[in-house]
C-alpha positions in Angstrom: 6.0 -5.0 13.5 3.1 -8.0 13.2 1.4 -8.0 10.0 -1.8 -9.5 8.8 -1.7 -11.4 5.5 -3.7 -8.5 3.8 -0.8 -6.1 5.2 1.6 -8.3 3.6 -0.1 -8.7 0.1 -1.0 -4.4 0.0 2.9 -3.8 0.6 3.6 -5.3 -2.6 1.1 -3.4 -4.7 2.6 -0.8 -6.8 0.5 2.4 -7.5 -0.4 3.4 -10.6 0.4 7.1 -11.8 -0.2 9.4 -14.4 2.3 9.1 -17.6 3.6 12.7 -17.0 4.9 11.4 -13.6 6.7 8.4 -14.9 9.5 9.9 -16.8 11.3 13.3 -17.2 9.0 16.3 -16.3 8.6 19.9 -16.6 6.4 22.4 -15.1 4.1 24.4 -17.6 2.6 27.6 -16.5 -1.2 28.5 -17.0 -3.1 31.8 -16.6 -2.9 33.9 -13.4 -5.2 33.1 -10.7 -7.5 35.1 -8.3 -9.2 34.2 -5.2 -12.9 32.7 -5.3 -14.2 35.5 -3.2 -12.9 38.5 -1.0 -10.0 39.4 -3.8 -8.7 42.7 -2.4 -8.5 41.3 1.1 -6.9 37.9 0.3 -4.4 40.0 -2.0 -3.4 42.2 0.9 -3.0 39.3 3.3 -0.8 37.6 0.6 1.0 39.9 -1.5 3.9 37.4 -2.1 1.8 34.4 -3.3 -1.2 36.0 -4.8 -2.2 35.5 -8.4 0.2 32.9 -9.4 -0.4 30.8 -12.2 -2.0 27.2 -12.3 0.9 24.9 -12.9 0.6 21.6 -15.2 3.1 18.8 -15.0 4.3 17.5 -18.4 6.5 15.2 -19.8 9.8 16.6 -21.0 11.6 13.9 -23.2 14.3 16.7 -24.3 15.4 17.0 -21.1 18.5 15.3 -19.9 17.7 13.3 -16.6 20.4 14.1 -14.4 21.1 12.6 -10.6 23.9 15.3 -10.3 21.8 18.2 -8.9 22.6 19.3 -5.4 20.7 17.2 -2.8 18.4 18.9 -0.5 15.8 17.7 2.0 12.4 18.2 2.9 10.1 17.8 5.4 6.7 16.5 5.9 3.8 17.2 8.2 0.4 15.2 8.5 -2.0 17.5 9.8 -5.8 17.3 11.4 -7.8 14.2 11.4 -6.7 11.0 9.9 -7.6 10.0 6.1 -6.8 6.9 4.2 -3.8 7.3 2.0 -1.6 9.7 3.7 0.9 7.1 4.1 1.2 7.0 0.3 1.5 10.9 0.1 4.8 10.1 2.1 5.6 7.1 0.2 5.3 9.1 -3.4 7.4 12.1 -1.9 10.3 10.0 -0.7 10.4 7.8 -3.9 10.2 11.2 -6.1 12.8 12.7 -4.0 15.2 9.8 -4.4 14.6 9.6 -8.1 16.3 13.1 -8.6 19.1 12.4 -6.1 19.5 9.2 -4.0 21.2 11.8 -1.3 18.0 13.7 -0.9 16.4 13.4 2.4 12.8 13.4 3.8 12.2 14.1 7.3 8.7 13.5 9.2 7.8 16.0 11.8 6.1 14.2 14.8 2.5 15.1 16.0 1.4 17.2 13.5 2.4 21.0 12.8 3.7 21.1 16.4 6.4 18.8 15.4 7.9 21.6 13.1 7.7 24.3 16.1 9.2 22.0 18.8 12.0 20.7 16.3 10.4 17.1 17.0 11.3 14.8 13.9 12.8 11.7 12.4 14.3 10.7 9.2 12.2 8.7 6.7 14.3 6.0 5.4 13.6 3.4 2.8 13.3 0.7 5.4 10.5 3.0 7.4 8.9 3.8 4.3 8.6 0.1 2.8 6.8 -0.8 6.2 4.0 1.9 5.5 3.6 1.6 1.7 -0.5 1.3 1.1 -1.5 1.2 4.7 -4.2 3.2 6.2 -3.5 5.6 9.2 -0.8 8.3 10.1 1.1 6.5 12.4 4.2 6.8 10.6 4.6 10.3 11.9 1.5 10.9 13.9 -0.8 13.8 13.4 -2.0 16.9 15.4 -4.4 20.0 15.1 -1.6 23.0 16.0 -2.4 26.0 14.1 0.3 27.7 12.3 -0.4 31.4 12.7 2.0 33.1 15.0 5.3 34.5 14.0 7.2 33.0 16.8 6.1 29.5 15.3 7.3 30.2 11.7 10.6 31.4 13.4 10.9 28.5 15.4 10.0 26.2 12.3 12.6 28.0 10.3 15.5 27.7 12.6 14.6 23.7 12.6 14.7 23.6 8.9 17.9 25.5 8.5 19.4 23.3 11.0 18.3 20.0 8.9 19.1 21.6 5.6 15.2 21.6 4.6 14.6 23.2 1.3 10.7 22.5 1.4 8.0 21.7 3.7 4.9 19.5 2.4 1.6 20.0 4.7 -0.7 17.3 4.3 -4.1 18.5 5.3 -7.7 19.4 5.0 -8.7 23.4 4.3 -7.5 24.7 7.5 -4.3 22.7 7.6 -3.6 24.0 4.0 -4.9 27.5 5.1 -1.7 27.0 7.5 0.4 26.2 4.7 -0.3 29.3 2.8 0.4 31.7 5.8 3.5 29.9 6.3 4.7 30.2 2.6 3.5 33.8 2.4 5.7 34.4 5.6 8.6 32.7 4.2 8.4 34.1 1.1 8.5 37.6 2.5 11.7 36.9 4.6 13.4 35.2 1.5 14.3 32.5 3.5 14.6 29.9 0.8 11.8 27.5 2.5 9.2 26.6 0.0 5.7 25.4 1.3 3.6 23.0 -0.8 0.3 21.4 0.4 -1.9 18.2 -0.3 -5.5 18.1 -0.3 -7.0 15.7 2.4 -10.1 15.1 4.2 -12.7 12.0 4.2 -15.5 15.0 4.3 -14.8 15.8 0.9 -15.3 19.3 1.2 -12.1 20.2 -0.2 -12.8 20.3 -4.0 -13.3 23.1 -6.4 -12.9 23.4 -10.2 -9.2 22.7 -9.6 -9.5 19.7 -7.3 -11.7 17.1 -8.1 -12.1 15.2 -4.9 -9.8 15.2 -1.5 -7.8 12.0 -0.6 -9.4 9.6 1.8 -13.0 10.4 0.6 -13.3 7.4 -1.6 -12.2 4.8 1.1 -14.1 6.2 3.9 -17.3 6.2 2.0 -16.8 2.6 0.8 -16.1 1.5 4.4 -19.3 3.2 5.8 -21.2 1.8 2.9 -20.1 -1.6 3.5 -21.5 -1.3 7.1 -24.8 0.5 6.1 -25.3 -2.0 3.8 -24.9 -4.7 6.2 -27.3 -2.9 8.6 -29.8 -2.9 5.6 -29.5 -6.5 5.0 -29.9 -7.3 8.6 -33.2 -4.8 8.6 -34.5 -6.5 5.7 -34.0 -9.8 7.5 -35.4 -9.0 11.0 -37.9 -6.5 9.6 -38.3 -4.9 13.2 -35.7 -1.8 13.3 -35.2 1.7 11.8 -31.8 2.6 12.2 -30.8 6.0 12.3 -27.1 6.5 11.2 -25.1 9.4 11.5 -22.1 9.8 9.3 -19.1 12.2 9.5 -18.9 15.4 7.6 -19.5 18.6 9.8 -19.6 21.1 6.9 -21.0 19.4 4.4 -23.2 16.2 3.3 -20.7 14.7 0.5 -20.3 11.5 2.7 -23.9 11.2 3.3 -24.9 11.6 -0.1 -22.0 9.4 -1.6 -23.4 6.8 0.9 -26.7 7.2 -0.2 -25.7 6.6 -3.9 -24.0 3.4 -2.9 -26.6 2.1 -0.7 -30.1 3.5 -1.5 -31.5 4.0 2.1 -35.1 4.8 2.7 -34.2 8.3 3.8 -30.9 10.6 3.3 -31.1 14.0 5.1 -28.8 16.7 2.9 -28.1 19.5 5.3 -27.6 21.9 2.3 -31.1 21.0 1.0 -32.2 21.8 4.7 -30.6 25.2 4.5 -31.9 26.1 1.0 -35.6 25.0 1.9 -35.3 26.9 5.3 -36.6 23.8 6.9 -36.8 23.6 10.5 -36.2 21.0 13.0 -39.9 20.1 12.9 -40.0 19.9 9.1 -37.3 17.4 9.0 -38.9 15.0 11.8 -42.1 15.3 9.7 -40.3 14.3 6.7 -38.9 11.1 8.4 -42.2 10.5 10.3 -44.1 10.3 7.1 -41.7 8.0 5.4 -41.8 5.6 8.6 -45.7 5.8 8.2 -45.5 5.4 4.5 -43.6 2.0 4.9 -45.6 0.8 7.7 -48.9 1.0 5.4 -47.1 -1.7 3.3 -46.2 -3.7 6.6 -42.6 -2.6 6.3 -41.7 -1.4 10.1 -38.2 -1.2 9.3 -35.5 1.2 7.4 -32.6 3.2 7.4 -32.1 7.1 7.8 -28.7 8.5 6.9 -27.9 12.0 8.9 -25.2 14.2 8.1 -22.9 15.1 11.2 -23.2 18.6 10.6 -27.2 18.8 10.1 -28.1 20.6 13.0 -25.8 23.9 12.1 -27.6 23.9 8.5 -31.0 24.4 10.4 -31.2 28.2 9.9 -32.8 28.7 13.4 -29.9 26.6 14.9 -27.4 28.1 12.9 -27.9 31.6 14.1 -28.0 29.8 17.8 -24.6 28.2 17.2 -23.0 31.3 15.9 -24.3 33.4 18.9 -22.9 30.6 21.3 -19.6 30.5 19.3 -19.1 34.3 19.9 -20.1 34.3 23.2 -17.7 31.6 24.3 -15.1 32.9 22.1 -15.4 36.5 24.1 -14.8 35.1 27.4 -15.2 31.3 27.5 -18.6 31.3 29.6 -21.9 30.7 28.6 -24.6 33.2 29.7 -28.1 32.5 28.4 -29.3 36.0 29.1 -26.8 37.3 26.4 -28.5 35.5 23.5 -30.9 37.4 21.4 -34.6 36.6 22.2 -35.4 34.2 19.2 -32.0 32.4 20.0 -32.9 32.2 24.0 -36.4 31.0 22.9 -34.8 28.3 20.7 -32.2 27.4 23.5 -34.7 26.7 25.9 -37.0 24.5 24.0 -34.0 22.0 23.3 -33.6 18.8 25.0 -31.3 19.2 28.2 -28.7 16.8 26.8 -28.5 18.5 23.2 -28.4 21.9 24.9 -25.6 20.9 27.1 -23.6 19.5 24.1 -24.5 22.7 22.1 -22.2 24.6 25.1 -19.3 22.1 25.4 -15.6 22.7 24.6 -15.1 24.5 21.1 -12.7 22.9 18.5 -9.3 24.6 18.1 -11.0 27.0 15.6 -13.5 28.1 17.8 -16.4 26.1 16.5 -19.2 24.0 18.0 -17.8 20.2 18.3 -20.6 18.8 16.0 -19.4 15.3 16.2 -20.5 15.7 19.9 -24.0 16.3 19.2 -26.0 13.3 19.2 -28.6 14.1 16.3 -29.4 10.8 15.7 -31.0 10.4 19.0 -32.6 13.9 18.9 -34.3 12.7 15.6 -35.3 9.6 17.1 -36.9 11.0 20.1 -38.9 13.6 18.4 -39.8 11.2 15.3 -41.3 8.7 17.8 -43.3 11.7 19.5 -44.6 12.7 16.1 -45.6 9.0 15.3 -47.5 8.7 18.7 -49.6 11.9 17.4 -50.4 10.2 14.2 -51.2 6.9 16.1 -53.6 8.8 18.1 -55.1 10.8 14.8 -55.4 7.2 13.4 -53.0 7.8 10.5 -50.4 5.7 11.6 -50.6 2.0 12.7 -47.2 0.6 12.7 -44.3 -0.1 15.1 -41.2 2.0 15.8 -38.3 0.1 17.2 -35.2 1.9 16.5 -31.2 1.4 16.8 -28.5 4.6 16.6 -25.2 4.5 15.1 -22.4 6.9 14.6 -20.0 6.2 11.7 -17.0 8.1 11.8 -13.6 6.9 13.4 -14.4 3.4 11.6 -13.3 4.8 8.2 -10.6 7.4 8.8 -7.8 4.8 8.9 -8.9 2.0 6.7 -6.4 0.6 4.2 -6.7 2.8 1.2 -8.7 1.4 -1.7 -6.7 1.2 -5.0 -8.3 4.6 -6.3 -6.7 6.4 -3.0 -3.4 4.5 -2.9 -2.9 5.4 -6.5 -4.2 9.0 -6.1 -2.2 9.8 -3.0 1.3 8.3 -4.5 0.6 10.5 -7.4 0.0 13.6 -5.1 3.2 12.9 -3.4 5.3 12.6 -6.5 3.5 15.8 -7.8 4.6 17.5 -4.8 8.2 16.8 -5.5 7.8 18.1 -8.9 6.6 21.5 -7.7 9.4 21.7 -5.2 12.2 20.8 -7.9 10.5 23.6 -9.9 11.0 26.0 -7.2 7.5 26.7 -6.5 6.0 27.6 -3.0 2.3 28.4 -1.8 0.9 25.8 -4.0 -1.3 22.7 -3.5 -0.5 19.6 -5.4 -3.5 18.4 -7.6 -4.3 15.4 -9.7 -7.2 15.6 -12.1 -9.3 13.6 -14.7 -9.6 11.1 -11.9 -12.4 9.3 -13.7 -10.2 7.8 -16.3 -7.7 5.3 -16.2 -4.7 6.5 -13.8 -2.4 6.6 -16.8 -4.5 9.3 -18.0 -4.4 11.4 -15.1 -3.2 15.2 -14.9 -0.8 16.2 -12.5 0.0 20.1 -11.6 -0.3 22.6 -8.7 -2.9 25.1 -7.7 -2.1 28.5 -5.9 -3.7 28.1 -2.4 -4.9 31.6 -2.4 -7.0 30.7 -5.4 -9.1 28.7 -3.1 -9.5 31.3 -0.4 -12.0 33.5 0.9 -12.7 35.5 4.3 -14.6 33.7 7.2 -15.5 34.3 10.6 -13.2 32.4 13.3 -13.2 32.6 17.1 -15.4 35.9 16.4 -12.9 37.5 13.8 -12.6 37.5 9.9 -10.0 35.4 8.9 -8.6 33.9 5.2 -9.4 30.4 4.8 -9.9 28.1 2.1 -13.4 28.0 1.2 -15.5 24.8 1.8 -17.2 23.0 -1.1 -20.8 22.1 -0.1 -23.3 19.7 -1.9 -24.1 21.3 -5.1 -28.3 21.1 -5.0 -27.8 21.7 -8.9 -25.3 18.9 -9.6 -25.9 15.4 -10.8 -25.1 13.5 -7.6 -28.0 15.4 -5.5 -30.4 15.3 -8.4 -29.8 11.6 -8.8 -30.6 11.3 -5.1 -33.9 13.4 -5.6 -34.8 11.4 -8.7 -34.9 8.2 -6.9 -35.5 8.8 -3.2 -39.2 8.6 -3.1 -39.0 5.2 -4.8 -36.3 4.2 -2.0 -38.9 5.0 0.8 -41.5 2.4 -0.2 -39.3 -0.1 -2.3 -38.5 -3.7 -1.0 -35.9 -4.3 -3.0 -34.3 -0.9 -3.3 -31.4 -1.7 -1.0 -27.8 -2.1 -2.3 -25.1 -4.1 -0.6 -21.8 -2.8 -1.9 -19.6 -5.1 0.7 -16.2 -4.8 1.6 -13.5 -2.8 -0.4 -12.0 -4.9 -3.2 -8.3 -4.9 -3.9 -7.8 -7.5 -6.7 -9.8 -8.5 -9.6 -11.6 -6.6 -12.9 -10.6 -2.8 -12.9 -14.3 -2.0 -12.8 -14.4 -3.7 -9.5 -11.2 -2.4 -7.7 -10.3 0.9 -9.2 -13.4 2.9 -9.7 -14.0 5.9 -7.9 -16.9 7.3 -5.8 -20.3 7.7 -7.6 -20.0 11.4 -6.7 -17.1 11.9 -8.8 -18.4 9.6 -11.9 -21.6 11.4 -11.9 -20.1 15.0 -11.9 -17.8 14.2 -14.7 -20.5 12.0 -16.6 
């Protein structure tokens, strides 16, 4: 494998960990839990893993460290989209297993959950692990989006685990992947198969968080990558002084990435989907907001700027959300689109959309039966509509500027970046925490590390029952148990900071911030700081 100088340097980086994970450990049980909603429905679906207590990993210096315990094997799965730091979760798993007993083995299932079902795997040895320490991507074993929801899949996976002597499976993924982990844990517990299942919180979207999970891994790195690019664009705009840049950012179900990037770069306009929904804003309202910002800057001779657009914006516009849900249900029913089966209001809205956007709304669905919002070019739709609105304003004599535009979509650029120090440390600690939960006989838990705004030595490791995070949602036209997504809190400090400063950012000639590339070496306040979102939330 050829390596760049940065790759070589990063391989020698030793992730920092909580003190509790460094020495001998024990698990301390806390209060019993219940799901965030739909408690009775979730309890009935998960009778064997519902209501378990929260777990804290503590030092246990009275324990006699032993490497004589019978060796056991663990399987690991990378599930869903890539996120920086996934390799370090696996490295933490490997090192934690070897510390317990050098004969323990770690198997990686290839290509995501399908690797478990199809029996495609490889043993992850020290030589392999060392090549991937502190690197981005999921290429050590690959990922996939196969859903684990059929008994036949569970049984095939069980056969593979028994053949390999696997005692536990660790699923590294987002909300849907960890929902799969919960379903699998429940089935194996019901059958008393002796196979534990542990999840790890991954998604650059940042929507897998709650009172126990402060952030999902990968969010920090991805936002820093996007913010560097946005800062570069803003510097260019401030130099050329002739383009409005409309930048769509990943995050289909929440606006965490857009908000964090706004906090890091201070754009002229940042749309927050959750605000759009709360204020019952229409597409016309959003266009008017942007057009007024353009006109305000033009009056000062500033015919340039930046607009951040969340990927999932279109689903948060109330009328559009109703239309999309009807389309999802129609396509889930028979796979065919028939506009005559829409309600009158949705049919009228659908007919009013530009042809390209209307076509994108009826494209193939994702594995969960939802519209693939990443294929909907919302930034181009907004450019077109804002341009038309500005022409109307020009005819009315209330706008005299120029409106030249560029459009961008930042998504894949951030998913496999070399993880920041924060994500490298956080992910390694998650892997080590998962080993503690396995050694303690736990199943149906997600590994968590908290207190993340403090130095890594003060972080708190533990486990949260996955059922605690679940509710019932409609998928493919049916109600199913899923982990509840965390949307931007409009009462939270990160959003309130945006509200307090966004009017200033519209008109200021000096508001732009240029964060530059991720820093891996230097003072801790430069290299190790987590996101602005997390720091504001914990302030």
